[in-house]
C-alpha beads as a LAMMPS data file, in Angstrom:
LAMMPS data file: protein, C-alpha beads

443 atoms
442 bonds

1 atom types
1 bond types

-500.0 500.0 xlo xhi
-500.0 500.0 ylo yhi
-500.0 500.0 zlo zhi

Masses

1 110.0

Atoms # bond

1 1 1 16.342 15.159 -25.028
2 1 1 19.282 12.817 -25.717
3 1 1 19.012 10.554 -28.758
4 1 1 19.107 7.465 -26.534
5 1 1 16.739 8.911 -23.922
6 1 1 13.265 7.355 -23.656
7 1 1 10.443 9.844 -24.082
8 1 1 8.174 8.113 -21.547
9 1 1 9.080 6.306 -18.336
10 1 1 6.316 4.024 -17.098
11 1 1 6.736 3.245 -13.389
12 1 1 4.882 0.192 -12.093
13 1 1 4.915 -0.491 -8.329
14 1 1 4.492 -4.227 -7.702
15 1 1 3.283 -6.048 -4.622
16 1 1 1.874 -9.594 -4.707
17 1 1 0.053 -9.299 -8.043
18 1 1 1.211 -12.377 -9.925
19 1 1 -2.359 -13.039 -11.085
20 1 1 -2.703 -9.634 -12.784
21 1 1 0.800 -8.374 -13.551
22 1 1 1.128 -9.936 -16.998
23 1 1 -1.817 -7.915 -18.283
24 1 1 -0.297 -4.652 -17.057
25 1 1 3.114 -5.423 -18.577
26 1 1 1.700 -6.446 -21.939
27 1 1 -0.421 -3.297 -22.117
28 1 1 2.849 -1.325 -22.165
29 1 1 4.786 -3.795 -24.341
30 1 1 2.051 -3.584 -26.998
31 1 1 1.981 0.196 -27.246
32 1 1 2.028 1.512 -30.800
33 1 1 4.493 4.165 -29.586
34 1 1 7.812 2.483 -28.756
35 1 1 10.155 5.044 -27.169
36 1 1 9.201 3.892 -23.684
37 1 1 11.128 2.514 -20.734
38 1 1 9.584 0.379 -17.998
39 1 1 10.665 0.879 -14.400
40 1 1 9.393 -2.092 -12.380
41 1 1 9.790 -1.884 -8.609
42 1 1 8.854 -4.895 -6.487
43 1 1 7.934 -3.708 -3.011
44 1 1 8.887 -6.905 -1.176
45 1 1 6.392 -9.287 -2.817
46 1 1 6.100 -12.779 -1.344
47 1 1 4.516 -14.342 -4.450
48 1 1 5.963 -15.145 -7.897
49 1 1 5.736 -11.620 -9.312
50 1 1 9.543 -11.577 -9.641
51 1 1 9.479 -14.657 -11.889
52 1 1 6.947 -13.052 -14.225
53 1 1 9.147 -9.979 -14.453
54 1 1 12.293 -11.976 -15.197
55 1 1 10.501 -13.864 -17.963
56 1 1 9.098 -10.621 -19.356
57 1 1 12.540 -8.996 -19.423
58 1 1 13.904 -11.798 -21.615
59 1 1 11.408 -11.149 -24.409
60 1 1 10.512 -7.457 -24.103
61 1 1 11.567 -5.041 -26.828
62 1 1 11.479 -2.164 -24.336
63 1 1 14.141 -0.959 -21.976
64 1 1 13.156 -2.641 -18.699
65 1 1 14.615 -1.872 -15.267
66 1 1 13.740 -4.210 -12.404
67 1 1 14.332 -3.182 -8.804
68 1 1 13.521 -5.179 -5.676
69 1 1 13.247 -3.502 -2.282
70 1 1 11.934 -4.308 1.176
71 1 1 8.265 -3.431 1.643
72 1 1 7.838 0.327 2.099
73 1 1 4.444 1.069 0.567
74 1 1 3.103 2.537 -2.660
75 1 1 4.288 6.126 -2.167
76 1 1 7.862 5.058 -1.378
77 1 1 7.936 2.901 -4.514
78 1 1 6.652 5.735 -6.697
79 1 1 9.246 8.095 -5.229
80 1 1 11.933 5.545 -6.046
81 1 1 10.491 5.392 -9.544
82 1 1 10.880 9.151 -9.992
83 1 1 14.572 8.841 -9.147
84 1 1 15.124 5.853 -11.443
85 1 1 13.135 7.162 -14.427
86 1 1 15.203 8.544 -17.303
87 1 1 12.333 9.574 -19.587
88 1 1 11.236 13.122 -20.286
89 1 1 7.702 12.265 -19.150
90 1 1 6.640 9.947 -16.321
91 1 1 3.552 7.786 -15.938
92 1 1 2.549 5.686 -12.922
93 1 1 0.559 2.540 -13.710
94 1 1 -0.854 0.329 -10.971
95 1 1 0.273 -3.270 -11.390
96 1 1 -3.215 -4.802 -11.537
97 1 1 -4.514 -2.335 -14.140
98 1 1 -3.867 -1.768 -17.855
99 1 1 -3.935 0.892 -20.592
100 1 1 -5.059 0.905 -24.221
101 1 1 -2.391 0.213 -26.838
102 1 1 -2.478 3.664 -28.476
103 1 1 -2.342 5.740 -25.275
104 1 1 1.255 6.967 -25.579
105 1 1 0.999 7.575 -29.303
106 1 1 -1.961 9.919 -28.683
107 1 1 -0.194 11.642 -25.799
108 1 1 3.034 12.112 -27.785
109 1 1 1.055 13.756 -30.604
110 1 1 -0.538 16.216 -28.177
111 1 1 2.763 17.008 -26.507
112 1 1 4.427 17.756 -29.847
113 1 1 1.512 19.934 -30.941
114 1 1 0.917 21.978 -27.779
115 1 1 4.029 21.464 -25.558
116 1 1 1.876 20.146 -22.715
117 1 1 3.384 19.372 -19.309
118 1 1 0.439 17.387 -17.896
119 1 1 -1.851 15.305 -20.104
120 1 1 -5.054 13.758 -18.738
121 1 1 -7.135 10.923 -20.180
122 1 1 -10.269 9.027 -19.172
123 1 1 -10.564 5.634 -17.537
124 1 1 -13.134 3.055 -16.571
125 1 1 -13.498 0.461 -13.830
126 1 1 -13.689 -3.216 -14.683
127 1 1 -14.199 -6.261 -12.467
128 1 1 -13.670 -9.999 -12.630
129 1 1 -16.693 -12.133 -13.425
130 1 1 -18.992 -12.426 -10.420
131 1 1 -17.588 -9.319 -8.693
132 1 1 -19.654 -6.149 -8.372
133 1 1 -17.995 -2.735 -8.508
134 1 1 -19.191 0.096 -6.232
135 1 1 -18.160 2.715 -8.810
136 1 1 -20.404 4.354 -11.400
137 1 1 -19.556 3.785 -15.044
138 1 1 -18.369 7.385 -15.565
139 1 1 -16.396 7.670 -12.300
140 1 1 -13.078 8.152 -14.121
141 1 1 -14.382 10.420 -16.909
142 1 1 -13.359 14.063 -17.169
143 1 1 -16.275 14.967 -19.495
144 1 1 -15.649 18.701 -19.605
145 1 1 -12.111 19.019 -21.025
146 1 1 -11.614 20.352 -24.540
147 1 1 -8.990 18.013 -25.991
148 1 1 -7.745 20.681 -28.403
149 1 1 -6.924 23.254 -25.725
150 1 1 -3.988 23.898 -23.399
151 1 1 -5.181 25.051 -19.971
152 1 1 -3.476 27.049 -17.260
153 1 1 -3.779 25.796 -13.687
154 1 1 -6.614 28.180 -12.861
155 1 1 -8.435 27.405 -16.107
156 1 1 -8.223 23.687 -15.453
157 1 1 -9.649 24.032 -11.932
158 1 1 -12.405 26.168 -13.402
159 1 1 -13.704 23.207 -15.440
160 1 1 -15.400 21.894 -12.319
161 1 1 -14.294 18.243 -12.320
162 1 1 -10.754 17.533 -11.153
163 1 1 -9.690 13.898 -10.891
164 1 1 -6.587 13.578 -8.693
165 1 1 -5.945 9.911 -9.552
166 1 1 -2.316 9.679 -10.671
167 1 1 -2.853 6.841 -13.220
168 1 1 -5.125 9.224 -15.172
169 1 1 -2.348 11.514 -16.391
170 1 1 1.205 11.695 -17.697
171 1 1 3.488 14.445 -16.413
172 1 1 6.795 16.026 -17.360
173 1 1 9.502 14.727 -15.054
174 1 1 11.141 18.154 -14.700
175 1 1 7.964 19.414 -13.011
176 1 1 8.665 16.984 -10.184
177 1 1 12.404 17.556 -9.965
178 1 1 12.400 21.351 -10.247
179 1 1 9.603 21.738 -7.674
180 1 1 10.713 18.949 -5.305
181 1 1 7.372 17.168 -5.721
182 1 1 7.076 13.671 -4.258
183 1 1 4.449 11.376 -2.777
184 1 1 3.661 11.562 0.931
185 1 1 4.773 8.226 2.353
186 1 1 2.906 6.129 4.890
187 1 1 -0.650 7.220 4.041
188 1 1 -3.594 6.329 1.828
189 1 1 -5.068 9.006 -0.505
190 1 1 -1.558 10.150 -1.440
191 1 1 -2.792 11.231 -4.888
192 1 1 -5.010 13.869 -3.263
193 1 1 -1.899 15.716 -2.077
194 1 1 0.441 14.919 -4.964
195 1 1 -1.790 16.044 -7.856
196 1 1 -2.481 19.598 -6.569
197 1 1 1.300 20.086 -6.341
198 1 1 1.747 18.937 -9.938
199 1 1 -1.067 21.176 -11.186
200 1 1 0.321 24.155 -9.290
201 1 1 3.705 23.696 -10.944
202 1 1 2.336 23.155 -14.475
203 1 1 1.719 25.956 -16.960
204 1 1 0.229 23.920 -19.804
205 1 1 -2.345 21.211 -19.050
206 1 1 -4.310 19.247 -21.613
207 1 1 -6.047 15.977 -22.443
208 1 1 -6.465 13.331 -25.105
209 1 1 -9.879 12.031 -26.099
210 1 1 -10.798 8.470 -25.267
211 1 1 -11.027 5.887 -22.487
212 1 1 -7.467 4.654 -22.164
213 1 1 -7.127 3.522 -18.544
214 1 1 -8.618 0.231 -17.299
215 1 1 -8.956 0.263 -13.517
216 1 1 -9.415 -3.152 -11.929
217 1 1 -11.587 -3.265 -8.813
218 1 1 -10.974 -6.350 -6.726
219 1 1 -11.660 -7.307 -3.103
220 1 1 -8.475 -7.090 -1.075
221 1 1 -6.822 -4.298 -3.068
222 1 1 -5.989 -0.979 -1.394
223 1 1 -8.988 0.697 -3.029
224 1 1 -11.454 -1.921 -1.737
225 1 1 -10.247 -3.084 1.711
226 1 1 -12.576 -2.126 4.578
227 1 1 -11.296 -4.087 7.622
228 1 1 -10.877 -2.324 10.960
229 1 1 -7.111 -1.980 10.662
230 1 1 -7.479 -0.424 7.209
231 1 1 -10.285 1.789 8.443
232 1 1 -8.038 3.050 11.214
233 1 1 -5.273 3.822 8.732
234 1 1 -7.779 5.539 6.460
235 1 1 -8.837 7.808 9.309
236 1 1 -5.226 8.667 10.082
237 1 1 -4.554 9.251 6.389
238 1 1 -7.627 11.440 5.941
239 1 1 -6.541 13.648 8.830
240 1 1 -3.041 13.824 7.376
241 1 1 -4.418 14.825 3.961
242 1 1 -6.337 17.680 5.635
243 1 1 -3.161 18.807 7.376
244 1 1 -1.047 18.652 4.202
245 1 1 -3.614 20.437 2.024
246 1 1 -4.004 23.197 4.618
247 1 1 -0.227 23.637 4.672
248 1 1 -0.113 23.688 0.868
249 1 1 -2.907 26.247 0.672
250 1 1 -1.262 28.476 3.243
251 1 1 2.184 28.207 1.654
252 1 1 0.893 29.208 -1.788
253 1 1 -1.890 31.607 -0.777
254 1 1 -0.328 34.534 -2.617
255 1 1 -0.397 32.714 -5.983
256 1 1 -3.517 30.556 -5.670
257 1 1 -6.579 31.987 -7.402
258 1 1 -10.298 31.531 -6.861
259 1 1 -10.969 28.237 -8.686
260 1 1 -7.936 26.461 -7.268
261 1 1 -8.651 27.763 -3.772
262 1 1 -12.257 26.626 -3.981
263 1 1 -11.198 23.130 -5.014
264 1 1 -8.632 22.794 -2.220
265 1 1 -10.983 24.147 0.448
266 1 1 -13.657 21.736 -0.776
267 1 1 -11.239 18.814 -0.520
268 1 1 -10.282 19.823 2.998
269 1 1 -13.926 19.925 4.087
270 1 1 -14.579 16.581 2.386
271 1 1 -11.759 14.771 4.163
272 1 1 -12.651 16.376 7.491
273 1 1 -16.214 15.077 7.141
274 1 1 -15.127 11.609 5.973
275 1 1 -12.681 11.239 8.869
276 1 1 -15.427 12.096 11.377
277 1 1 -17.859 9.612 9.789
278 1 1 -15.216 6.881 9.730
279 1 1 -14.387 7.512 13.385
280 1 1 -18.068 7.082 14.239
281 1 1 -18.179 3.906 12.150
282 1 1 -15.088 2.522 13.849
283 1 1 -16.428 3.292 17.321
284 1 1 -19.628 1.431 16.495
285 1 1 -17.679 -1.538 15.128
286 1 1 -15.524 -1.682 18.260
287 1 1 -18.603 -1.605 20.477
288 1 1 -20.131 -4.446 18.486
289 1 1 -16.913 -6.440 18.743
290 1 1 -16.842 -6.031 22.531
291 1 1 -20.470 -7.110 22.811
292 1 1 -19.808 -10.159 20.664
293 1 1 -16.405 -10.992 22.116
294 1 1 -17.787 -13.545 24.556
295 1 1 -19.071 -15.549 21.579
296 1 1 -15.685 -15.590 19.817
297 1 1 -13.204 -18.444 20.263
298 1 1 -10.243 -17.391 22.367
299 1 1 -6.716 -17.529 20.937
300 1 1 -3.737 -18.082 23.238
301 1 1 -0.630 -16.402 21.829
302 1 1 2.419 -17.988 23.438
303 1 1 5.788 -16.231 23.202
304 1 1 8.942 -17.857 24.653
305 1 1 11.328 -15.089 25.683
306 1 1 15.091 -15.292 26.117
307 1 1 17.393 -12.248 26.011
308 1 1 15.578 -10.309 23.289
309 1 1 15.187 -6.871 24.836
310 1 1 16.210 -5.208 21.560
311 1 1 13.380 -6.827 19.564
312 1 1 10.660 -7.636 22.086
313 1 1 8.880 -4.275 21.919
314 1 1 8.150 -4.725 18.210
315 1 1 6.905 -8.275 18.753
316 1 1 4.575 -7.279 21.583
317 1 1 3.373 -4.237 19.673
318 1 1 2.263 -6.464 16.810
319 1 1 0.160 -8.480 19.261
320 1 1 -1.384 -5.333 20.716
321 1 1 -2.362 -4.153 17.215
322 1 1 -4.377 -7.274 16.345
323 1 1 -7.868 -6.611 15.009
324 1 1 -9.058 -9.837 16.664
325 1 1 -9.755 -9.060 20.323
326 1 1 -10.497 -12.444 21.955
327 1 1 -6.885 -13.227 22.791
328 1 1 -4.750 -13.989 25.788
329 1 1 -1.010 -13.378 25.722
330 1 1 1.273 -15.791 27.568
331 1 1 4.896 -14.683 27.871
332 1 1 7.283 -17.381 29.106
333 1 1 10.618 -15.967 30.252
334 1 1 13.170 -18.759 29.798
335 1 1 15.652 -17.355 32.318
336 1 1 16.597 -14.129 30.520
337 1 1 19.611 -12.252 31.883
338 1 1 19.014 -8.968 30.017
339 1 1 16.192 -6.416 30.236
340 1 1 13.511 -8.588 28.627
341 1 1 11.643 -8.981 31.922
342 1 1 11.329 -5.204 32.294
343 1 1 10.077 -4.854 28.707
344 1 1 7.368 -7.443 29.453
345 1 1 6.323 -5.768 32.703
346 1 1 6.104 -2.350 31.051
347 1 1 4.017 -3.807 28.212
348 1 1 1.637 -5.475 30.658
349 1 1 1.101 -2.217 32.561
350 1 1 0.231 -0.432 29.332
351 1 1 -2.111 -3.098 27.928
352 1 1 -3.593 -5.099 30.822
353 1 1 -6.989 -3.452 30.236
354 1 1 -6.965 -4.510 26.559
355 1 1 -6.591 -8.283 26.954
356 1 1 -5.382 -10.930 29.394
357 1 1 -1.578 -10.903 29.749
358 1 1 0.343 -13.403 31.850
359 1 1 4.083 -13.443 32.411
360 1 1 5.526 -16.807 33.446
361 1 1 9.106 -17.519 34.495
362 1 1 11.248 -20.641 34.392
363 1 1 14.953 -21.372 34.668
364 1 1 16.581 -21.713 31.270
365 1 1 15.352 -24.944 29.691
366 1 1 15.072 -24.028 26.031
367 1 1 12.317 -22.992 23.637
368 1 1 10.461 -26.328 23.584
369 1 1 10.124 -26.384 27.366
370 1 1 8.940 -22.757 27.328
371 1 1 6.317 -23.552 24.695
372 1 1 5.118 -26.589 26.660
373 1 1 4.827 -24.460 29.808
374 1 1 2.741 -21.938 27.854
375 1 1 0.432 -24.642 26.492
376 1 1 -0.148 -26.039 29.982
377 1 1 -1.180 -22.584 31.243
378 1 1 -3.270 -21.575 28.225
379 1 1 -7.072 -21.334 28.279
380 1 1 -7.703 -20.575 24.591
381 1 1 -9.581 -22.564 21.977
382 1 1 -6.657 -21.991 19.608
383 1 1 -2.923 -21.696 20.206
384 1 1 -0.442 -19.631 18.220
385 1 1 3.321 -19.635 18.871
386 1 1 5.161 -16.402 18.064
387 1 1 8.938 -16.053 18.326
388 1 1 10.035 -13.113 20.436
389 1 1 12.120 -11.408 17.740
390 1 1 9.459 -11.623 15.006
391 1 1 6.124 -9.878 14.462
392 1 1 2.761 -10.380 12.723
393 1 1 0.439 -8.163 10.680
394 1 1 -2.596 -6.646 12.453
395 1 1 -5.106 -8.947 10.757
396 1 1 -3.173 -12.206 11.224
397 1 1 -5.163 -13.764 14.074
398 1 1 -8.501 -12.565 12.686
399 1 1 -7.799 -14.115 9.280
400 1 1 -6.576 -17.415 10.778
401 1 1 -9.623 -17.806 13.012
402 1 1 -12.011 -16.954 10.174
403 1 1 -10.347 -19.558 7.952
404 1 1 -10.537 -22.208 10.667
405 1 1 -14.199 -21.542 11.421
406 1 1 -15.180 -21.463 7.747
407 1 1 -14.013 -25.028 7.018
408 1 1 -13.789 -26.443 10.559
409 1 1 -9.988 -26.696 10.337
410 1 1 -7.796 -27.954 13.174
411 1 1 -4.610 -26.455 11.715
412 1 1 -4.198 -23.332 9.556
413 1 1 -0.908 -22.647 7.782
414 1 1 0.169 -19.294 6.386
415 1 1 3.141 -17.803 4.578
416 1 1 5.883 -15.631 6.051
417 1 1 8.335 -13.083 4.731
418 1 1 11.915 -13.217 6.092
419 1 1 13.824 -9.991 6.664
420 1 1 17.203 -9.033 8.032
421 1 1 18.624 -6.105 9.917
422 1 1 20.869 -3.720 7.998
423 1 1 24.471 -4.921 7.954
424 1 1 23.662 -8.545 8.772
425 1 1 25.456 -11.081 6.545
426 1 1 23.486 -14.250 5.776
427 1 1 24.988 -17.663 5.078
428 1 1 22.662 -18.030 2.079
429 1 1 20.877 -15.471 -0.149
430 1 1 17.665 -14.014 1.297
431 1 1 15.724 -15.563 -1.607
432 1 1 16.514 -19.032 -0.260
433 1 1 14.796 -18.169 3.021
434 1 1 11.888 -16.562 1.154
435 1 1 11.221 -19.796 -0.729
436 1 1 11.404 -21.759 2.503
437 1 1 8.428 -19.931 3.991
438 1 1 6.135 -20.201 0.937
439 1 1 3.320 -22.720 0.371
440 1 1 3.182 -22.453 -3.425
441 1 1 0.986 -25.494 -4.053
442 1 1 -1.715 -24.796 -1.466
443 1 1 -4.984 -23.010 -2.250

Bonds

1 1 1 2
2 1 2 3
3 1 3 4
4 1 4 5
5 1 5 6
6 1 6 7
7 1 7 8
8 1 8 9
9 1 9 10
10 1 10 11
11 1 11 12
12 1 12 13
13 1 13 14
14 1 14 15
15 1 15 16
16 1 16 17
17 1 17 18
18 1 18 19
19 1 19 20
20 1 20 21
21 1 21 22
22 1 22 23
23 1 23 24
24 1 24 25
25 1 25 26
26 1 26 27
27 1 27 28
28 1 28 29
29 1 29 30
30 1 30 31
31 1 31 32
32 1 32 33
33 1 33 34
34 1 34 35
35 1 35 36
36 1 36 37
37 1 37 38
38 1 38 39
39 1 39 40
40 1 40 41
41 1 41 42
42 1 42 43
43 1 43 44
44 1 44 45
45 1 45 46
46 1 46 47
47 1 47 48
48 1 48 49
49 1 49 50
50 1 50 51
51 1 51 52
52 1 52 53
53 1 53 54
54 1 54 55
55 1 55 56
56 1 56 57
57 1 57 58
58 1 58 59
59 1 59 60
60 1 60 61
61 1 61 62
62 1 62 63
63 1 63 64
64 1 64 65
65 1 65 66
66 1 66 67
67 1 67 68
68 1 68 69
69 1 69 70
70 1 70 71
71 1 71 72
72 1 72 73
73 1 73 74
74 1 74 75
75 1 75 76
76 1 76 77
77 1 77 78
78 1 78 79
79 1 79 80
80 1 80 81
81 1 81 82
82 1 82 83
83 1 83 84
84 1 84 85
85 1 85 86
86 1 86 87
87 1 87 88
88 1 88 89
89 1 89 90
90 1 90 91
91 1 91 92
92 1 92 93
93 1 93 94
94 1 94 95
95 1 95 96
96 1 96 97
97 1 97 98
98 1 98 99
99 1 99 100
100 1 100 101
101 1 101 102
102 1 102 103
103 1 103 104
104 1 104 105
105 1 105 106
106 1 106 107
107 1 107 108
108 1 108 109
109 1 109 110
110 1 110 111
111 1 111 112
112 1 112 113
113 1 113 114
114 1 114 115
115 1 115 116
116 1 116 117
117 1 117 118
118 1 118 119
119 1 119 120
120 1 120 121
121 1 121 122
122 1 122 123
123 1 123 124
124 1 124 125
125 1 125 126
126 1 126 127
127 1 127 128
128 1 128 129
129 1 129 130
130 1 130 131
131 1 131 132
132 1 132 133
133 1 133 134
134 1 134 135
135 1 135 136
136 1 136 137
137 1 137 138
138 1 138 139
139 1 139 140
140 1 140 141
141 1 141 142
142 1 142 143
143 1 143 144
144 1 144 145
145 1 145 146
146 1 146 147
147 1 147 148
148 1 148 149
149 1 149 150
150 1 150 151
151 1 151 152
152 1 152 153
153 1 153 154
154 1 154 155
155 1 155 156
156 1 156 157
157 1 157 158
158 1 158 159
159 1 159 160
160 1 160 161
161 1 161 162
162 1 162 163
163 1 163 164
164 1 164 165
165 1 165 166
166 1 166 167
167 1 167 168
168 1 168 169
169 1 169 170
170 1 170 171
171 1 171 172
172 1 172 173
173 1 173 174
174 1 174 175
175 1 175 176
176 1 176 177
177 1 177 178
178 1 178 179
179 1 179 180
180 1 180 181
181 1 181 182
182 1 182 183
183 1 183 184
184 1 184 185
185 1 185 186
186 1 186 187
187 1 187 188
188 1 188 189
189 1 189 190
190 1 190 191
191 1 191 192
192 1 192 193
193 1 193 194
194 1 194 195
195 1 195 196
196 1 196 197
197 1 197 198
198 1 198 199
199 1 199 200
200 1 200 201
201 1 201 202
202 1 202 203
203 1 203 204
204 1 204 205
205 1 205 206
206 1 206 207
207 1 207 208
208 1 208 209
209 1 209 210
210 1 210 211
211 1 211 212
212 1 212 213
213 1 213 214
214 1 214 215
215 1 215 216
216 1 216 217
217 1 217 218
218 1 218 219
219 1 219 220
220 1 220 221
221 1 221 222
222 1 222 223
223 1 223 224
224 1 224 225
225 1 225 226
226 1 226 227
227 1 227 228
228 1 228 229
229 1 229 230
230 1 230 231
231 1 231 232
232 1 232 233
233 1 233 234
234 1 234 235
235 1 235 236
236 1 236 237
237 1 237 238
238 1 238 239
239 1 239 240
240 1 240 241
241 1 241 242
242 1 242 243
243 1 243 244
244 1 244 245
245 1 245 246
246 1 246 247
247 1 247 248
248 1 248 249
249 1 249 250
250 1 250 251
251 1 251 252
252 1 252 253
253 1 253 254
254 1 254 255
255 1 255 256
256 1 256 257
257 1 257 258
258 1 258 259
259 1 259 260
260 1 260 261
261 1 261 262
262 1 262 263
263 1 263 264
264 1 264 265
265 1 265 266
266 1 266 267
267 1 267 268
268 1 268 269
269 1 269 270
270 1 270 271
271 1 271 272
272 1 272 273
273 1 273 274
274 1 274 275
275 1 275 276
276 1 276 277
277 1 277 278
278 1 278 279
279 1 279 280
280 1 280 281
281 1 281 282
282 1 282 283
283 1 283 284
284 1 284 285
285 1 285 286
286 1 286 287
287 1 287 288
288 1 288 289
289 1 289 290
290 1 290 291
291 1 291 292
292 1 292 293
293 1 293 294
294 1 294 295
295 1 295 296
296 1 296 297
297 1 297 298
298 1 298 299
299 1 299 300
300 1 300 301
301 1 301 302
302 1 302 303
303 1 303 304
304 1 304 305
305 1 305 306
306 1 306 307
307 1 307 308
308 1 308 309
309 1 309 310
310 1 310 311
311 1 311 312
312 1 312 313
313 1 313 314
314 1 314 315
315 1 315 316
316 1 316 317
317 1 317 318
318 1 318 319
319 1 319 320
320 1 320 321
321 1 321 322
322 1 322 323
323 1 323 324
324 1 324 325
325 1 325 326
326 1 326 327
327 1 327 328
328 1 328 329
329 1 329 330
330 1 330 331
331 1 331 332
332 1 332 333
333 1 333 334
334 1 334 335
335 1 335 336
336 1 336 337
337 1 337 338
338 1 338 339
339 1 339 340
340 1 340 341
341 1 341 342
342 1 342 343
343 1 343 344
344 1 344 345
345 1 345 346
346 1 346 347
347 1 347 348
348 1 348 349
349 1 349 350
350 1 350 351
351 1 351 352
352 1 352 353
353 1 353 354
354 1 354 355
355 1 355 356
356 1 356 357
357 1 357 358
358 1 358 359
359 1 359 360
360 1 360 361
361 1 361 362
362 1 362 363
363 1 363 364
364 1 364 365
365 1 365 366
366 1 366 367
367 1 367 368
368 1 368 369
369 1 369 370
370 1 370 371
371 1 371 372
372 1 372 373
373 1 373 374
374 1 374 375
375 1 375 376
376 1 376 377
377 1 377 378
378 1 378 379
379 1 379 380
380 1 380 381
381 1 381 382
382 1 382 383
383 1 383 384
384 1 384 385
385 1 385 386
386 1 386 387
387 1 387 388
388 1 388 389
389 1 389 390
390 1 390 391
391 1 391 392
392 1 392 393
393 1 393 394
394 1 394 395
395 1 395 396
396 1 396 397
397 1 397 398
398 1 398 399
399 1 399 400
400 1 400 401
401 1 401 402
402 1 402 403
403 1 403 404
404 1 404 405
405 1 405 406
406 1 406 407
407 1 407 408
408 1 408 409
409 1 409 410
410 1 410 411
411 1 411 412
412 1 412 413
413 1 413 414
414 1 414 415
415 1 415 416
416 1 416 417
417 1 417 418
418 1 418 419
419 1 419 420
420 1 420 421
421 1 421 422
422 1 422 423
423 1 423 424
424 1 424 425
425 1 425 426
426 1 426 427
427 1 427 428
428 1 428 429
429 1 429 430
430 1 430 431
431 1 431 432
432 1 432 433
433 1 433 434
434 1 434 435
435 1 435 436
436 1 436 437
437 1 437 438
438 1 438 439
439 1 439 440
440 1 440 441
441 1 441 442
442 1 442 443
C-alpha cells in the first residue's frame, strides 16, 4: 500500500436523501480510524443532496470525492464506486443509513491480525418515530460466527446463516478487480448475486463482534416500496437472480463444495417460489383494479405532436406503463411532416385494448391550439398535458390522482428532472434548468 493511499474507501450512492444524508456522512467523518476516503456518487438527485455534500466537503478532514451522474440505479453507482475507489478495502454504505464510530478501527485490527479479505459485522433496523418496521430485531445478526477465526469459503457457508447484504461487510478491492466482480445492473436483489461471487473469490473470511450497522427502514425506500410497478420489477429481478445464480453454480461446479452448493440451490428455490407468489399477487391486484376501474376518476392525457418521430416512442411508452389504468390518451397531430403519424398508428394498434386512444389531426396551428383541441375532445375528470419529446415515471398519474382525491385539490403540481441527449450543447448549465423545475418551498 502506498503511503498516501487510504486503507478504506467508503462508497455512498446518493439519490434524493437530503433528509438523511447528513447522518450517514457524519457516521464516517466521526470514525476513530482516520485513514478513510469517501466516494460520494449522486445518481441524478433532484433534491438538495448536492448542497449538503458541498458543505460537508468544506469541513471534512477526510479525502472526499464527489461525482454527479445521470440516474442509472444503485448497481451502476456502486460499480462506478469500485472504479473510483483508491483504498485497499472497499465498503458500500447506503445513504440513509449509518455505522458506529469504531467500526473501521475494529475491522483494521482484525485485518492486521488475520489478513482477512472479507470482514462481516452485525446490524440492526431502526425506524423514525411512528413508523413500524416489518423486520425482526435480530434480522441482521450473524450469531454463529467466531470473531477470532478466519474461515474459508466452504467453512463460512457451513455456519448456516449467510447474510448477503453488502452493507454488512468490508471487502478487499483486489478481490473485485482480479475476479471481475461487479453488481448486476437494472435489477433489485443485486446483493444476492454479488455476495456469492465475493465469497467464492475470498480465501480468508472473518467478523468483528458488535452491532455496527444501523439500517433505516422507511416507507418509499427501495427496501419498502410495494406498488404495482415495483412489484413487477421485483418479479423480473427475482427471475433474473435465479438465472444468474444458476449460471454461477454451473460455471463453478467443479470447485463448489457441499455447503456452498446447498446455499446457492436454496437461494434459487427461494427466488423461484417468491417470483411465483408475486406473480399471483400481481394478477389478483390487476383483477381488482379492473373491477374497480369504473369507480376511478378518468384522466385525459393530451399530447400535442409535431415532427417528433425520434422521441415519440419513448413518450408513448411511458403512458402505456402507467400503474393508473383509468386513462384516455388523446394525440393531437399538429400537421407533422415526418413519420410521427405512423408511430402513433402503430402504438394505437398495439395498445387499443389497454385504454382508449384517439388520434386527432389539424393543420399546423401551434401547441396551444393543439392543446385546446385536445381539451375540447377529452372526457376525463382530470387533464394532464405531456410534451411529445418527454416522458413520465410509471406511478406519475396514480400519485397525482391520489394526492388530488386526498385533499380535494383542483390542481396538483410536481417536480421534474431535465435531461439532455449526449452531445447537445446547452445555452446555460444543466443545473439552471434543474432549479427551474423544483418547488423547494412546497410541502
